[in-house]
N, C-alpha and C positions, 0 to 999 in steps of 0.2 A: 504494500500500500504506500503510495507516495505521501510526502509530507503535506501536500495540499489537501489530501482527503483523509489523513490519519485521524482527524477529529470530527469526521462527518459520517453519518449513517443515513442512507436514503436522502441525501442532500441536506441534512439538518446538522447543525453544529451540536456537539455533545461535550459535556464536561463531567468530570467525576464529582459527585456531590459529597465532598469531604465533610462538610458540616453535618449533613444529614446522616452520614455513616457513623460519625462519632456521637451524634445525638442518640442513635439507636443503642450504641454501646453504653452510653450514659444511663439510658432507661433500664438496661439490664442490671447495671450496678445498683441503681436506686431501688429496683425491684427486689434485688437480693437483700438490701438493707431492710426493706419493709418485711420481708419474709423472716429475716433474722429477729426483728423486734417481736413478731408474732410468736416465734419459737421461744424467745426469751420470756415473754409473758406467760408462756405455758410451763415455765420453770426448767426448760432444758437449755441452760445457759451455755454449756459447752458447744452444743450443736449450733446455737445462734451465731457464734463467732465464726464457725466453719463456713456458713453460707456466704458471707461477704468475702472471706479469704479465697474460697474456691472460685467465686465469680471474678475476682481481680486476677487471680492466676490464669484463669481461662482466657481473659481478655489479652494478657500479654503473650500467652501461648499462641493465640491466633495472629497477633500483630507483629511479633518480632521474628527475626530470621530463624530459619529452621535449625541452624547450628546451636541456637540458644535453648537449653533445657530449662524449663520452669519447674522448680520444686520448692520444698520447704523442709525444715529440719535443722541440722547442725553443720557447722564447718569445722574441719579437723586439720591441724597442721602436722608436719612430719615429726614433731616432738611429742605428739599425742595430746596436745592441748585442744580443748573442745569449746566451741562458742555456745552462748545461750541459744534457746530455740528461736528460730527466725521464720517469719511468716512467708517470705518469698525470697528465693535464692535463684539467681540466674547464672547458669554455668555453661561451659562449652560441652556440647553433647557429642562432638565428633572424636575427641581425643581423651576425654576425662570421664570414665565411668564413676558412678558413686561408689563409695567403699562399702556401704550397707544400706538396705532399705527395710524399715520395720513394717509390720502388718498395717499400721495406721498411715502408711505412705510417707512417713518422715524419713528422710535420707541423711546420710553422713557424706559430705562432699570434701574432697581434698582442697585445701585453700588455693592451690595453684589453679584450680579449674574455675574459680569464681569471678564473674564479671561484676555482679551487683547484688545488693541485698536490700530488702524493703520491709517496713512495718506497715501492716494493713489494719485500719480501724473503721468501724461503722460510723462512729460519731466522735468528734473532738470534745473531750471533757477536761477543762483546765485543772480540775482537782486531781486528775490522774498524772499530770505533768508528763504527757506522752513524749514530747520532743526531748525533754531533759533525760528521760529514761532511755530513749533510743540512742541518744548521744553516748550514754554509758556503754551500750552494746557496741557502737562504732569504735569507741576508744579501746575496748577489749580486742576487737578484731584487728585494729591497726597497730596497736602498741603492745599487745601481749602475744597474740598469735603471730607466727612468722612465715613469710614466704620471700623468696629471692625476687628482687626487682628485675623486670624485663628491661635490658639496656636500650638506649635510644636508637641504636643502629640495628635493632632487630627487625626483620621483615617476616611476617607470617606467610607460610606457603600452604598450598592445598594439602600437603602431607601432614601438616600439623606441627612438625618440629621447628620449622622456620630456618632462616639464614641470617647472617649478619653482613651488612654492607658498610664498609668504611666510608665515612663522610656523609652518610644519610642521617640527618638529625630531626628530632621532633621538638615542638615547643614545650613538651612535657619533660620533666627531669627523668622520668622512667615511664614505661609504656603499660604497666598493669596497675594503675591506681584503682582502688575499690570504689565503685559508684554506689551511693546510698540514697535512698529516698523514702518518703512516707506518703500514704494516701489515706485521706479521710473522706468517706462518702458524704458525710454531712459535717459542716464546720462547727456545729454545736455552739458552745459559748466561747469560741476562739476570740481573743483580743490581743492585738500587737503588744499592748502594755504588759501583758502577762508573760510573754516570752522574751521580752527585751533583755532581762537579766541573764537568761540562759545564753542568748546570742552574744552578749557583751563579755561574758565570763568564760565561754567555751572556745577552745581553739577551732579554727575553721575546718581543720581536717577531721574533727570529731562531730561536726554538725552535718545533718543530712544535706546532700547536694541540692535537693529540692523537696519541699513539702507541698503536696497537692491537696488543697481543701476544695473538693470537687465543686461544691455549689458556691464557692467564694472567690478563690484565686490561687495563685502560685507564690509561695514564699521561697525565694531563692536569691542568689547573689546576682546583682545587676551592675552594669557599668553605670557610674553615677549619672543620672539624667541631666544634671547641670552641664555636663560636657556636651550632650547632644539631646536637647529636649524633644526633638522630633523623631527620635529613634531609641527604643529600649533594647539594649543588647544584653542577653542573658549570658552568664558565665557558667560553662559546663563543669569546670573543676575549680571551685572556690579556693581550695588550698594552695593553688599555684598562681593565683591572680594577685595583682598589685592592690593591696588593701587601701591605698590612698586614692584610688580611682574607682572604687566599687562600694556598693552599699547593699545590705540585706533589705529587701522590700517585698511587699505583696503586690502582684499585678492582678487586679480583679477582672475576671472575664466570666462568660457564661460557662455552664458545666461542660458542654461539649467542647468549647474552646480550651478549657483547662485540661481536659483529658487528651485532646489532640496535641497540645503543647507538651504535656508530660511525655506522651509517647514519642514525639519528635526529638525532644532533648535527650531522652534515654537512648533512643536508637542512634543518635549522633554520638553519644558517649561510648556506646558499645562498639561502634565502628572504629573508634580511635584506640581501643584497648587491645593489646596483644598479650596473650598468655603463654607462658613457658610450659611445656609439657613436663609434668612432675616425674621424678625418678621414684617409681612405686616401691622400689626396694627400701627407700628411706622411711616409708610408712610401716614396713613390717619387720625391719631389722631388729627392733627391740624384742620381737617375739622369740628370736633365736638366742640361746644362751650358750656360751662356750662350755663344753663338757670337760671334765677332768682328764678324759682320755685324749682330747684334742681331735683333729681330723684323722679319719681312718683312710689312709692312702691305699689305692689299688696297687 
């Protein structure tokens, strides 16, 4: 089909209805929240949380690249340290199988395989301090669990192992930063004044890259609007940005616009992350103990 007719069917111009597509996705998430509230009122509190989490994971499973595995559970490093339970974990499904999957579908993922993690909530409740608590999980992942940094001259290949090209550099100091985010289907009693202390006293690398309040807006790092009042530039990785030219702020939009922007900024981040394939022996070496007899040579 030629470029002149690529956007035409039966002589009529066509466009992809992006807003309508994300509006339908938003309705699915909000319906899951309503169902969760109904289940909660029936005193099945555990199942009520699952409804929203499953709906959000299904959304990203549909919308992200096929190499991205969407799961939940725990992250494990090669020293055996284990993360808290995490609602959503995005990993590389081509080269990094999970270490274990429980009957409740919670998995244990090697840290090297992880692109991103997220906390999923039906409603924002300031009394629960959800952003502050999630920042503690992020701090544990980034400062207690260990994984080797992917060097800037690493280039991912189709075989998964990658190659290094001398002289090829990235604007990132290393290529496997952990992307973190939160999504609240309803903004509840969210107020900027209530989270200002958390954001002023917490290191940027321990704060979520983006907080999506679906029916309110996106709380993330933005290029200071005073520098260009006609254009809002979002910062994908706040920990590497110049703090003097950026601010934390909420960009209020409609629910479908918020969801579309969250998807876009996450997909952008994932496309820029390169993961090293782990040495699986490092995960199991502690299982083997040296015997008193030593190796038995043939």
